[in-house]
Gaussian input, Z-matrix of N, CA and C with variables (Angstrom, degrees):
# hf/3-21g

backbone

0 1
 N
 C     1     B1
 C     2     B2     1     A1
 N     3     B3     2     A2     1     D1
 C     4     B4     3     A3     2     D2
 C     5     B5     4     A4     3     D3
 N     6     B6     5     A5     4     D4
 C     7     B7     6     A6     5     D5
 C     8     B8     7     A7     6     D6
 N     9     B9     8     A8     7     D7
 C    10    B10     9     A9     8     D8
 C    11    B11    10    A10     9     D9
 N    12    B12    11    A11    10    D10
 C    13    B13    12    A12    11    D11
 C    14    B14    13    A13    12    D12
 N    15    B15    14    A14    13    D13
 C    16    B16    15    A15    14    D14
 C    17    B17    16    A16    15    D15
 N    18    B18    17    A17    16    D16
 C    19    B19    18    A18    17    D17
 C    20    B20    19    A19    18    D18
 N    21    B21    20    A20    19    D19
 C    22    B22    21    A21    20    D20
 C    23    B23    22    A22    21    D21
 N    24    B24    23    A23    22    D22
 C    25    B25    24    A24    23    D23
 C    26    B26    25    A25    24    D24
 N    27    B27    26    A26    25    D25
 C    28    B28    27    A27    26    D26
 C    29    B29    28    A28    27    D27
 N    30    B30    29    A29    28    D28
 C    31    B31    30    A30    29    D29
 C    32    B32    31    A31    30    D30
 N    33    B33    32    A32    31    D31
 C    34    B34    33    A33    32    D32
 C    35    B35    34    A34    33    D33
 N    36    B36    35    A35    34    D34
 C    37    B37    36    A36    35    D35
 C    38    B38    37    A37    36    D36
 N    39    B39    38    A38    37    D37
 C    40    B40    39    A39    38    D38
 C    41    B41    40    A40    39    D39
 N    42    B42    41    A41    40    D40
 C    43    B43    42    A42    41    D41
 C    44    B44    43    A43    42    D42
 N    45    B45    44    A44    43    D43
 C    46    B46    45    A45    44    D44
 C    47    B47    46    A46    45    D45
 N    48    B48    47    A47    46    D46
 C    49    B49    48    A48    47    D47
 C    50    B50    49    A49    48    D48
 N    51    B51    50    A50    49    D49
 C    52    B52    51    A51    50    D50
 C    53    B53    52    A52    51    D51
 N    54    B54    53    A53    52    D52
 C    55    B55    54    A54    53    D53
 C    56    B56    55    A55    54    D54
 N    57    B57    56    A56    55    D55
 C    58    B58    57    A57    56    D56
 C    59    B59    58    A58    57    D57
 N    60    B60    59    A59    58    D58
 C    61    B61    60    A60    59    D59
 C    62    B62    61    A61    60    D60
 N    63    B63    62    A62    61    D61
 C    64    B64    63    A63    62    D62
 C    65    B65    64    A64    63    D63
 N    66    B66    65    A65    64    D64
 C    67    B67    66    A66    65    D65
 C    68    B68    67    A67    66    D66
 N    69    B69    68    A68    67    D67
 C    70    B70    69    A69    68    D68
 C    71    B71    70    A70    69    D69
 N    72    B72    71    A71    70    D70
 C    73    B73    72    A72    71    D71
 C    74    B74    73    A73    72    D72
 N    75    B75    74    A74    73    D73
 C    76    B76    75    A75    74    D74
 C    77    B77    76    A76    75    D75
 N    78    B78    77    A77    76    D76
 C    79    B79    78    A78    77    D77
 C    80    B80    79    A79    78    D78
 N    81    B81    80    A80    79    D79
 C    82    B82    81    A81    80    D80
 C    83    B83    82    A82    81    D81
 N    84    B84    83    A83    82    D82
 C    85    B85    84    A84    83    D83
 C    86    B86    85    A85    84    D84
 N    87    B87    86    A86    85    D85
 C    88    B88    87    A87    86    D86
 C    89    B89    88    A88    87    D87
 N    90    B90    89    A89    88    D88
 C    91    B91    90    A90    89    D89
 C    92    B92    91    A91    90    D90
 N    93    B93    92    A92    91    D91
 C    94    B94    93    A93    92    D92
 C    95    B95    94    A94    93    D93
 N    96    B96    95    A95    94    D94
 C    97    B97    96    A96    95    D95
 C    98    B98    97    A97    96    D96
 N    99    B99    98    A98    97    D97
 C   100   B100    99    A99    98    D98
 C   101   B101   100   A100    99    D99
 N   102   B102   101   A101   100   D100
 C   103   B103   102   A102   101   D101
 C   104   B104   103   A103   102   D102
 N   105   B105   104   A104   103   D103
 C   106   B106   105   A105   104   D104
 C   107   B107   106   A106   105   D105
 N   108   B108   107   A107   106   D106
 C   109   B109   108   A108   107   D107
 C   110   B110   109   A109   108   D108
 N   111   B111   110   A110   109   D109
 C   112   B112   111   A111   110   D110
 C   113   B113   112   A112   111   D111
 N   114   B114   113   A113   112   D112
 C   115   B115   114   A114   113   D113
 C   116   B116   115   A115   114   D114
 N   117   B117   116   A116   115   D115
 C   118   B118   117   A117   116   D116
 C   119   B119   118   A118   117   D117
 N   120   B120   119   A119   118   D118
 C   121   B121   120   A120   119   D119
 C   122   B122   121   A121   120   D120
 N   123   B123   122   A122   121   D121
 C   124   B124   123   A123   122   D122
 C   125   B125   124   A124   123   D123
 N   126   B126   125   A125   124   D124
 C   127   B127   126   A126   125   D125
 C   128   B128   127   A127   126   D126
 N   129   B129   128   A128   127   D127
 C   130   B130   129   A129   128   D128
 C   131   B131   130   A130   129   D129
 N   132   B132   131   A131   130   D130
 C   133   B133   132   A132   131   D131
 C   134   B134   133   A133   132   D132
 N   135   B135   134   A134   133   D133
 C   136   B136   135   A135   134   D134
 C   137   B137   136   A136   135   D135
 N   138   B138   137   A137   136   D136
 C   139   B139   138   A138   137   D137
 C   140   B140   139   A139   138   D138
 N   141   B141   140   A140   139   D139
 C   142   B142   141   A141   140   D140
 C   143   B143   142   A142   141   D141
 N   144   B144   143   A143   142   D142
 C   145   B145   144   A144   143   D143
 C   146   B146   145   A145   144   D144
 N   147   B147   146   A146   145   D145
 C   148   B148   147   A147   146   D146
 C   149   B149   148   A148   147   D147
 N   150   B150   149   A149   148   D148
 C   151   B151   150   A150   149   D149
 C   152   B152   151   A151   150   D150
 N   153   B153   152   A152   151   D151
 C   154   B154   153   A153   152   D152
 C   155   B155   154   A154   153   D153
 N   156   B156   155   A155   154   D154
 C   157   B157   156   A156   155   D155
 C   158   B158   157   A157   156   D156
 N   159   B159   158   A158   157   D157
 C   160   B160   159   A159   158   D158
 C   161   B161   160   A160   159   D159
 N   162   B162   161   A161   160   D160
 C   163   B163   162   A162   161   D161
 C   164   B164   163   A163   162   D162
 N   165   B165   164   A164   163   D163
 C   166   B166   165   A165   164   D164
 C   167   B167   166   A166   165   D165
 N   168   B168   167   A167   166   D166
 C   169   B169   168   A168   167   D167
 C   170   B170   169   A169   168   D168
 N   171   B171   170   A170   169   D169
 C   172   B172   171   A171   170   D170
 C   173   B173   172   A172   171   D171
 N   174   B174   173   A173   172   D172
 C   175   B175   174   A174   173   D173
 C   176   B176   175   A175   174   D174
 N   177   B177   176   A176   175   D175
 C   178   B178   177   A177   176   D176
 C   179   B179   178   A178   177   D177
 N   180   B180   179   A179   178   D178
 C   181   B181   180   A180   179   D179
 C   182   B182   181   A181   180   D180
 N   183   B183   182   A182   181   D181
 C   184   B184   183   A183   182   D182
 C   185   B185   184   A184   183   D183
 N   186   B186   185   A185   184   D184
 C   187   B187   186   A186   185   D185
 C   188   B188   187   A187   186   D186
 N   189   B189   188   A188   187   D187
 C   190   B190   189   A189   188   D188
 C   191   B191   190   A190   189   D189
 N   192   B192   191   A191   190   D190
 C   193   B193   192   A192   191   D191
 C   194   B194   193   A193   192   D192
 N   195   B195   194   A194   193   D193
 C   196   B196   195   A195   194   D194
 C   197   B197   196   A196   195   D195
 N   198   B198   197   A197   196   D196
 C   199   B199   198   A198   197   D197
 C   200   B200   199   A199   198   D198
 N   201   B201   200   A200   199   D199
 C   202   B202   201   A201   200   D200
 C   203   B203   202   A202   201   D201
 N   204   B204   203   A203   202   D202
 C   205   B205   204   A204   203   D203
 C   206   B206   205   A205   204   D204
 N   207   B207   206   A206   205   D205
 C   208   B208   207   A207   206   D206
 C   209   B209   208   A208   207   D207
 N   210   B210   209   A209   208   D208
 C   211   B211   210   A210   209   D209
 C   212   B212   211   A211   210   D210
 N   213   B213   212   A212   211   D211
 C   214   B214   213   A213   212   D212
 C   215   B215   214   A214   213   D213
 N   216   B216   215   A215   214   D214
 C   217   B217   216   A216   215   D215
 C   218   B218   217   A217   216   D216
 N   219   B219   218   A218   217   D217
 C   220   B220   219   A219   218   D218
 C   221   B221   220   A220   219   D219
 N   222   B222   221   A221   220   D220
 C   223   B223   222   A222   221   D221
 C   224   B224   223   A223   222   D222
 N   225   B225   224   A224   223   D223
 C   226   B226   225   A225   224   D224
 C   227   B227   226   A226   225   D225
 N   228   B228   227   A227   226   D226
 C   229   B229   228   A228   227   D227
 C   230   B230   229   A229   228   D228
 N   231   B231   230   A230   229   D229
 C   232   B232   231   A231   230   D230
 C   233   B233   232   A232   231   D231
 N   234   B234   233   A233   232   D232
 C   235   B235   234   A234   233   D233
 C   236   B236   235   A235   234   D234
 N   237   B237   236   A236   235   D235
 C   238   B238   237   A237   236   D236
 C   239   B239   238   A238   237   D237
 N   240   B240   239   A239   238   D238
 C   241   B241   240   A240   239   D239
 C   242   B242   241   A241   240   D240
 N   243   B243   242   A242   241   D241
 C   244   B244   243   A243   242   D242
 C   245   B245   244   A244   243   D243
 N   246   B246   245   A245   244   D244
 C   247   B247   246   A246   245   D245
 C   248   B248   247   A247   246   D246
 N   249   B249   248   A248   247   D247
 C   250   B250   249   A249   248   D248
 C   251   B251   250   A250   249   D249
 N   252   B252   251   A251   250   D250
 C   253   B253   252   A252   251   D251
 C   254   B254   253   A253   252   D252
 N   255   B255   254   A254   253   D253
 C   256   B256   255   A255   254   D254
 C   257   B257   256   A256   255   D255
 N   258   B258   257   A257   256   D256
 C   259   B259   258   A258   257   D257
 C   260   B260   259   A259   258   D258
 N   261   B261   260   A260   259   D259
 C   262   B262   261   A261   260   D260
 C   263   B263   262   A262   261   D261
 N   264   B264   263   A263   262   D262
 C   265   B265   264   A264   263   D263
 C   266   B266   265   A265   264   D264
 N   267   B267   266   A266   265   D265
 C   268   B268   267   A267   266   D266
 C   269   B269   268   A268   267   D267
 N   270   B270   269   A269   268   D268
 C   271   B271   270   A270   269   D269
 C   272   B272   271   A271   270   D270
 N   273   B273   272   A272   271   D271
 C   274   B274   273   A273   272   D272
 C   275   B275   274   A274   273   D273
 N   276   B276   275   A275   274   D274
 C   277   B277   276   A276   275   D275
 C   278   B278   277   A277   276   D276
 N   279   B279   278   A278   277   D277
 C   280   B280   279   A279   278   D278
 C   281   B281   280   A280   279   D279
 N   282   B282   281   A281   280   D280
 C   283   B283   282   A282   281   D281
 C   284   B284   283   A283   282   D282
 N   285   B285   284   A284   283   D283
 C   286   B286   285   A285   284   D284
 C   287   B287   286   A286   285   D285
 N   288   B288   287   A287   286   D286
 C   289   B289   288   A288   287   D287
 C   290   B290   289   A289   288   D288
 N   291   B291   290   A290   289   D289
 C   292   B292   291   A291   290   D290
 C   293   B293   292   A292   291   D291
 N   294   B294   293   A293   292   D292
 C   295   B295   294   A294   293   D293
 C   296   B296   295   A295   294   D294
 N   297   B297   296   A296   295   D295
 C   298   B298   297   A297   296   D296
 C   299   B299   298   A298   297   D297
 N   300   B300   299   A299   298   D298
 C   301   B301   300   A300   299   D299
 C   302   B302   301   A301   300   D300

   B1=1.3987
   B2=1.5304
   B3=1.2866
   B4=1.4932
   B5=1.5204
   B6=1.3558
   B7=1.4139
   B8=1.5230
   B9=1.2527
   B10=1.4777
   B11=1.5707
   B12=1.2509
   B13=1.4850
   B14=1.5104
   B15=1.2658
   B16=1.4597
   B17=1.5435
   B18=1.3422
   B19=1.3941
   B20=1.5562
   B21=1.2761
   B22=1.4016
   B23=1.5524
   B24=1.1736
   B25=1.5309
   B26=1.4993
   B27=1.3285
   B28=1.4866
   B29=1.5037
   B30=1.3341
   B31=1.4855
   B32=1.5135
   B33=1.3530
   B34=1.4903
   B35=1.5096
   B36=1.4203
   B37=1.5082
   B38=1.5017
   B39=1.3590
   B40=1.3631
   B41=1.5499
   B42=1.4210
   B43=1.4707
   B44=1.5410
   B45=1.2805
   B46=1.4406
   B47=1.5266
   B48=1.3435
   B49=1.5097
   B50=1.5119
   B51=1.3424
   B52=1.4706
   B53=1.5618
   B54=1.4354
   B55=1.4402
   B56=1.4915
   B57=1.2804
   B58=1.4803
   B59=1.4832
   B60=1.3933
   B61=1.4556
   B62=1.4827
   B63=1.2648
   B64=1.5449
   B65=1.6422
   B66=1.2614
   B67=1.5221
   B68=1.5468
   B69=1.2641
   B70=1.5564
   B71=1.5106
   B72=1.2102
   B73=1.5313
   B74=1.4650
   B75=1.3015
   B76=1.4556
   B77=1.5362
   B78=1.3446
   B79=1.4184
   B80=1.5091
   B81=1.3459
   B82=1.4593
   B83=1.4941
   B84=1.2833
   B85=1.5307
   B86=1.5317
   B87=1.4429
   B88=1.4975
   B89=1.4061
   B90=1.4441
   B91=1.4332
   B92=1.5094
   B93=1.2864
   B94=1.3922
   B95=1.4875
   B96=1.2513
   B97=1.4907
   B98=1.5942
   B99=1.4077
   B100=1.4194
   B101=1.5441
   B102=1.3054
   B103=1.4734
   B104=1.5233
   B105=1.3500
   B106=1.5165
   B107=1.5165
   B108=1.3669
   B109=1.4640
   B110=1.5635
   B111=1.3075
   B112=1.4899
   B113=1.4642
   B114=1.2685
   B115=1.5065
   B116=1.5417
   B117=1.3165
   B118=1.4646
   B119=1.5708
   B120=1.2670
   B121=1.4756
   B122=1.6011
   B123=1.3511
   B124=1.4543
   B125=1.5775
   B126=1.3143
   B127=1.5090
   B128=1.5327
   B129=1.3264
   B130=1.4800
   B131=1.5809
   B132=1.3144
   B133=1.5214
   B134=1.5643
   B135=1.2783
   B136=1.4475
   B137=1.5442
   B138=1.3309
   B139=1.4322
   B140=1.4821
   B141=1.2460
   B142=1.4840
   B143=1.4918
   B144=1.2405
   B145=1.4997
   B146=1.5839
   B147=1.2085
   B148=1.5434
   B149=1.5051
   B150=1.3266
   B151=1.4312
   B152=1.4954
   B153=1.3214
   B154=1.4100
   B155=1.5901
   B156=1.2553
   B157=1.4568
   B158=1.4979
   B159=1.2555
   B160=1.4546
   B161=1.4838
   B162=1.3416
   B163=1.5718
   B164=1.5364
   B165=1.3611
   B166=1.4052
   B167=1.5613
   B168=1.3322
   B169=1.5115
   B170=1.5153
   B171=1.2949
   B172=1.5330
   B173=1.5372
   B174=1.3080
   B175=1.3998
   B176=1.5108
   B177=1.2534
   B178=1.4593
   B179=1.6198
   B180=1.3842
   B181=1.3832
   B182=1.5403
   B183=1.2999
   B184=1.4714
   B185=1.5647
   B186=1.2746
   B187=1.4893
   B188=1.6611
   B189=1.2985
   B190=1.5020
   B191=1.5068
   B192=1.2796
   B193=1.5888
   B194=1.5709
   B195=1.3151
   B196=1.4750
   B197=1.5013
   B198=1.3307
   B199=1.4615
   B200=1.5047
   B201=1.3772
   B202=1.5132
   B203=1.5470
   B204=1.4688
   B205=1.4652
   B206=1.4711
   B207=1.4221
   B208=1.3992
   B209=1.5189
   B210=1.3620
   B211=1.4566
   B212=1.5242
   B213=1.2629
   B214=1.4610
   B215=1.4913
   B216=1.2935
   B217=1.4958
   B218=1.4533
   B219=1.3293
   B220=1.4691
   B221=1.5026
   B222=1.2984
   B223=1.5194
   B224=1.5052
   B225=1.3015
   B226=1.5400
   B227=1.5267
   B228=1.3271
   B229=1.4727
   B230=1.4740
   B231=1.3915
   B232=1.4651
   B233=1.5544
   B234=1.2998
   B235=1.4751
   B236=1.4893
   B237=1.3083
   B238=1.4102
   B239=1.5515
   B240=1.2663
   B241=1.4045
   B242=1.5073
   B243=1.2789
   B244=1.5291
   B245=1.5699
   B246=1.3727
   B247=1.5026
   B248=1.5476
   B249=1.2996
   B250=1.5042
   B251=1.4084
   B252=1.2951
   B253=1.4233
   B254=1.5833
   B255=1.3403
   B256=1.4842
   B257=1.5693
   B258=1.2817
   B259=1.4739
   B260=1.5005
   B261=1.3160
   B262=1.3629
   B263=1.5972
   B264=1.3716
   B265=1.4502
   B266=1.5841
   B267=1.3506
   B268=1.4482
   B269=1.5947
   B270=1.4082
   B271=1.4194
   B272=1.5574
   B273=1.3093
   B274=1.4776
   B275=1.5113
   B276=1.2863
   B277=1.4903
   B278=1.6356
   B279=1.2412
   B280=1.5454
   B281=1.5266
   B282=1.3114
   B283=1.4865
   B284=1.6082
   B285=1.3405
   B286=1.4418
   B287=1.5365
   B288=1.2514
   B289=1.4412
   B290=1.5142
   B291=1.4026
   B292=1.4423
   B293=1.5586
   B294=1.4114
   B295=1.4424
   B296=1.5128
   B297=1.3073
   B298=1.4340
   B299=1.4604
   B300=1.3402
   B301=1.4533
   B302=1.5449
   A1=114.00
   A2=112.15
   A3=119.78
   A4=116.80
   A5=114.01
   A6=121.03
   A7=111.48
   A8=117.04
   A9=122.80
   A10=106.29
   A11=116.69
   A12=122.17
   A13=109.15
   A14=117.31
   A15=125.71
   A16=108.14
   A17=115.78
   A18=120.48
   A19=112.48
   A20=119.23
   A21=128.18
   A22=113.86
   A23=115.83
   A24=124.91
   A25=116.01
   A26=114.51
   A27=117.23
   A28=112.72
   A29=117.44
   A30=126.52
   A31=110.62
   A32=111.26
   A33=117.35
   A34=108.00
   A35=117.89
   A36=120.75
   A37=105.81
   A38=118.99
   A39=129.11
   A40=106.72
   A41=112.94
   A42=119.85
   A43=106.93
   A44=116.94
   A45=119.23
   A46=108.83
   A47=116.44
   A48=123.95
   A49=106.82
   A50=111.96
   A51=116.93
   A52=104.52
   A53=115.00
   A54=117.48
   A55=117.31
   A56=122.21
   A57=126.08
   A58=117.41
   A59=115.33
   A60=116.86
   A61=113.86
   A62=114.60
   A63=125.44
   A64=105.31
   A65=113.64
   A66=119.49
   A67=105.99
   A68=114.74
   A69=120.40
   A70=112.57
   A71=122.67
   A72=119.74
   A73=112.43
   A74=121.41
   A75=130.43
   A76=112.26
   A77=118.75
   A78=118.17
   A79=111.57
   A80=116.24
   A81=122.06
   A82=108.98
   A83=121.82
   A84=127.97
   A85=98.61
   A86=110.05
   A87=118.16
   A88=103.06
   A89=120.45
   A90=121.11
   A91=109.42
   A92=119.28
   A93=127.58
   A94=115.41
   A95=123.79
   A96=123.62
   A97=105.23
   A98=114.40
   A99=119.88
   A100=105.33
   A101=116.28
   A102=125.21
   A103=114.52
   A104=111.17
   A105=120.63
   A106=108.42
   A107=115.87
   A108=120.97
   A109=107.54
   A110=115.93
   A111=119.90
   A112=110.44
   A113=117.84
   A114=122.61
   A115=108.48
   A116=119.39
   A117=123.43
   A118=107.23
   A119=116.64
   A120=119.02
   A121=108.39
   A122=113.13
   A123=119.30
   A124=109.77
   A125=114.87
   A126=118.39
   A127=111.46
   A128=116.06
   A129=119.87
   A130=113.88
   A131=115.88
   A132=123.66
   A133=110.25
   A134=115.65
   A135=116.29
   A136=109.61
   A137=119.29
   A138=122.18
   A139=108.62
   A140=121.18
   A141=127.85
   A142=111.95
   A143=119.85
   A144=121.78
   A145=108.33
   A146=115.84
   A147=121.42
   A148=105.41
   A149=117.25
   A150=119.99
   A151=116.20
   A152=118.22
   A153=118.34
   A154=108.59
   A155=116.44
   A156=125.94
   A157=113.08
   A158=118.51
   A159=124.78
   A160=104.04
   A161=116.37
   A162=121.19
   A163=104.08
   A164=115.13
   A165=120.38
   A166=104.18
   A167=116.10
   A168=123.21
   A169=111.19
   A170=109.43
   A171=120.00
   A172=106.91
   A173=122.83
   A174=123.29
   A175=116.39
   A176=118.97
   A177=122.67
   A178=105.89
   A179=115.81
   A180=120.39
   A181=108.40
   A182=113.65
   A183=118.19
   A184=108.90
   A185=114.66
   A186=120.86
   A187=102.00
   A188=108.85
   A189=114.04
   A190=107.85
   A191=114.28
   A192=115.53
   A193=105.63
   A194=121.81
   A195=121.68
   A196=113.42
   A197=115.07
   A198=120.80
   A199=114.99
   A200=113.13
   A201=119.21
   A202=109.80
   A203=115.05
   A204=114.87
   A205=118.19
   A206=116.10
   A207=119.59
   A208=110.06
   A209=114.28
   A210=118.46
   A211=108.11
   A212=119.36
   A213=125.90
   A214=111.69
   A215=121.75
   A216=126.99
   A217=112.41
   A218=116.06
   A219=120.83
   A220=108.12
   A221=120.92
   A222=119.22
   A223=107.25
   A224=115.45
   A225=122.49
   A226=110.14
   A227=114.41
   A228=116.63
   A229=115.51
   A230=115.35
   A231=120.46
   A232=107.36
   A233=115.52
   A234=121.35
   A235=111.14
   A236=118.92
   A237=126.27
   A238=107.25
   A239=122.71
   A240=126.42
   A241=113.73
   A242=113.62
   A243=119.94
   A244=112.60
   A245=113.09
   A246=117.17
   A247=109.52
   A248=114.53
   A249=127.01
   A250=111.58
   A251=123.52
   A252=128.15
   A253=108.75
   A254=114.78
   A255=118.00
   A256=105.45
   A257=116.16
   A258=122.17
   A259=105.54
   A260=123.64
   A261=128.35
   A262=108.47
   A263=111.35
   A264=114.54
   A265=106.23
   A266=112.67
   A267=114.81
   A268=100.78
   A269=113.07
   A270=121.07
   A271=106.19
   A272=109.13
   A273=115.03
   A274=113.80
   A275=120.91
   A276=123.45
   A277=106.89
   A278=111.13
   A279=113.13
   A280=114.07
   A281=116.39
   A282=123.05
   A283=101.93
   A284=113.69
   A285=119.86
   A286=111.77
   A287=119.61
   A288=128.15
   A289=107.68
   A290=121.41
   A291=124.96
   A292=105.72
   A293=119.64
   A294=115.16
   A295=113.42
   A296=116.74
   A297=123.04
   A298=114.82
   A299=119.25
   A300=121.91
   A301=110.86
   D1=-45.26
   D2=176.71
   D3=-57.66
   D4=-35.21
   D5=175.95
   D6=-64.13
   D7=-40.52
   D8=-179.66
   D9=-69.92
   D10=-38.07
   D11=177.25
   D12=-61.44
   D13=-45.47
   D14=-178.69
   D15=-60.99
   D16=-44.71
   D17=-179.02
   D18=-65.44
   D19=-48.12
   D20=179.25
   D21=-62.59
   D22=-35.91
   D23=-173.91
   D24=-106.05
   D25=-5.91
   D26=-172.09
   D27=53.98
   D28=40.86
   D29=179.02
   D30=-101.14
   D31=175.60
   D32=179.89
   D33=-136.99
   D34=51.14
   D35=177.73
   D36=-80.87
   D37=156.07
   D38=-178.80
   D39=-58.81
   D40=131.81
   D41=179.92
   D42=-131.82
   D43=79.14
   D44=-175.72
   D45=-110.11
   D46=162.24
   D47=-177.90
   D48=-101.77
   D49=72.14
   D50=172.07
   D51=-158.26
   D52=148.11
   D53=179.51
   D54=-52.02
   D55=145.01
   D56=176.86
   D57=56.45
   D58=26.12
   D59=163.57
   D60=-53.68
   D61=-37.20
   D62=176.55
   D63=-105.65
   D64=109.87
   D65=172.98
   D66=-105.29
   D67=-65.12
   D68=177.62
   D69=-74.18
   D70=131.25
   D71=-178.97
   D72=-59.96
   D73=134.41
   D74=164.77
   D75=-81.28
   D76=124.10
   D77=178.97
   D78=-126.36
   D79=147.63
   D80=-176.62
   D81=-150.97
   D82=148.91
   D83=179.64
   D84=-108.06
   D85=134.95
   D86=-178.60
   D87=-128.83
   D88=127.28
   D89=178.43
   D90=-74.44
   D91=144.27
   D92=177.64
   D93=-94.31
   D94=108.36
   D95=-171.01
   D96=-68.44
   D97=136.74
   D98=-178.52
   D99=-148.05
   D100=108.22
   D101=175.15
   D102=-53.72
   D103=-39.01
   D104=-178.76
   D105=-64.54
   D106=-42.51
   D107=-177.23
   D108=-66.37
   D109=-42.15
   D110=177.10
   D111=-61.34
   D112=-41.38
   D113=-175.54
   D114=-67.52
   D115=-40.96
   D116=-179.19
   D117=-70.37
   D118=-36.39
   D119=-178.70
   D120=-64.13
   D121=-45.28
   D122=-177.47
   D123=-65.71
   D124=-40.44
   D125=-176.75
   D126=-72.93
   D127=-43.64
   D128=-173.35
   D129=-92.91
   D130=-23.83
   D131=178.08
   D132=56.59
   D133=64.89
   D134=-176.24
   D135=-73.38
   D136=163.38
   D137=-178.07
   D138=-74.13
   D139=-25.05
   D140=-178.66
   D141=-140.96
   D142=148.47
   D143=176.55
   D144=-120.93
   D145=132.88
   D146=178.43
   D147=-129.06
   D148=93.38
   D149=175.86
   D150=-71.13
   D151=169.62
   D152=177.98
   D153=-78.13
   D154=148.90
   D155=179.20
   D156=-125.74
   D157=150.38
   D158=179.33
   D159=-119.77
   D160=118.74
   D161=176.85
   D162=-85.50
   D163=124.92
   D164=-177.10
   D165=-117.80
   D166=128.26
   D167=-179.16
   D168=-125.53
   D169=124.06
   D170=176.69
   D171=-92.00
   D172=112.98
   D173=174.55
   D174=-116.17
   D175=160.34
   D176=-172.88
   D177=-64.04
   D178=151.30
   D179=-175.23
   D180=-83.60
   D181=166.67
   D182=-178.24
   D183=-85.86
   D184=146.56
   D185=-177.15
   D186=-116.65
   D187=167.82
   D188=176.09
   D189=-70.66
   D190=132.86
   D191=174.89
   D192=96.10
   D193=2.17
   D194=178.42
   D195=-54.82
   D196=-37.14
   D197=178.28
   D198=-64.86
   D199=-17.13
   D200=179.07
   D201=-104.84
   D202=9.80
   D203=-179.13
   D204=98.24
   D205=-2.15
   D206=177.49
   D207=-73.86
   D208=151.65
   D209=-177.79
   D210=70.93
   D211=-138.86
   D212=178.29
   D213=-79.39
   D214=-20.08
   D215=177.22
   D216=48.67
   D217=-113.85
   D218=-169.70
   D219=-77.72
   D220=-13.09
   D221=176.70
   D222=-75.12
   D223=-38.22
   D224=170.85
   D225=-49.44
   D226=-54.05
   D227=-176.75
   D228=-63.63
   D229=-30.78
   D230=178.21
   D231=-66.26
   D232=-40.77
   D233=-178.92
   D234=-64.12
   D235=-45.14
   D236=-170.68
   D237=-77.87
   D238=-29.47
   D239=-177.18
   D240=-56.61
   D241=-32.42
   D242=-174.51
   D243=-81.32
   D244=-4.60
   D245=-175.80
   D246=-89.05
   D247=146.27
   D248=172.71
   D249=-88.92
   D250=-32.34
   D251=-178.04
   D252=-141.84
   D253=150.05
   D254=-176.79
   D255=-126.71
   D256=134.03
   D257=166.47
   D258=-97.13
   D259=121.27
   D260=-179.41
   D261=-107.43
   D262=107.56
   D263=-171.41
   D264=-105.29
   D265=142.97
   D266=179.94
   D267=-135.33
   D268=149.53
   D269=177.01
   D270=-84.45
   D271=128.95
   D272=-174.81
   D273=-58.59
   D274=-37.52
   D275=-175.05
   D276=-67.60
   D277=-32.69
   D278=176.60
   D279=-68.39
   D280=-28.82
   D281=-174.94
   D282=-77.51
   D283=-48.85
   D284=-179.92
   D285=-55.61
   D286=-46.06
   D287=-176.06
   D288=-66.24
   D289=-41.84
   D290=-171.77
   D291=-73.22
   D292=-27.80
   D293=-178.52
   D294=-86.38
   D295=-9.06
   D296=172.32
   D297=-75.86
   D298=-25.54
   D299=-175.76
   D300=-95.36

């Protein structure tokens, strides 16, 4: 998850393969390119330009038993509650192994 965050935001947060590498959420604002906005700014020449931004947040992953307070538990829920959209990332080898059993 942190690797995708780094790619989307051009950041350098730790992206390791062990539980709770991310404890506190990592946040970054990413400008959203829009040719229509650029055209309108060129045409009307406003005194200031305020482009659209996407706030990207990297939060800790869920662990088994999170609903019972394991891992970050309720802290995780408070971090995710503020999000408007969620990217749910899964490791492919975990999916393949779980379908075999």
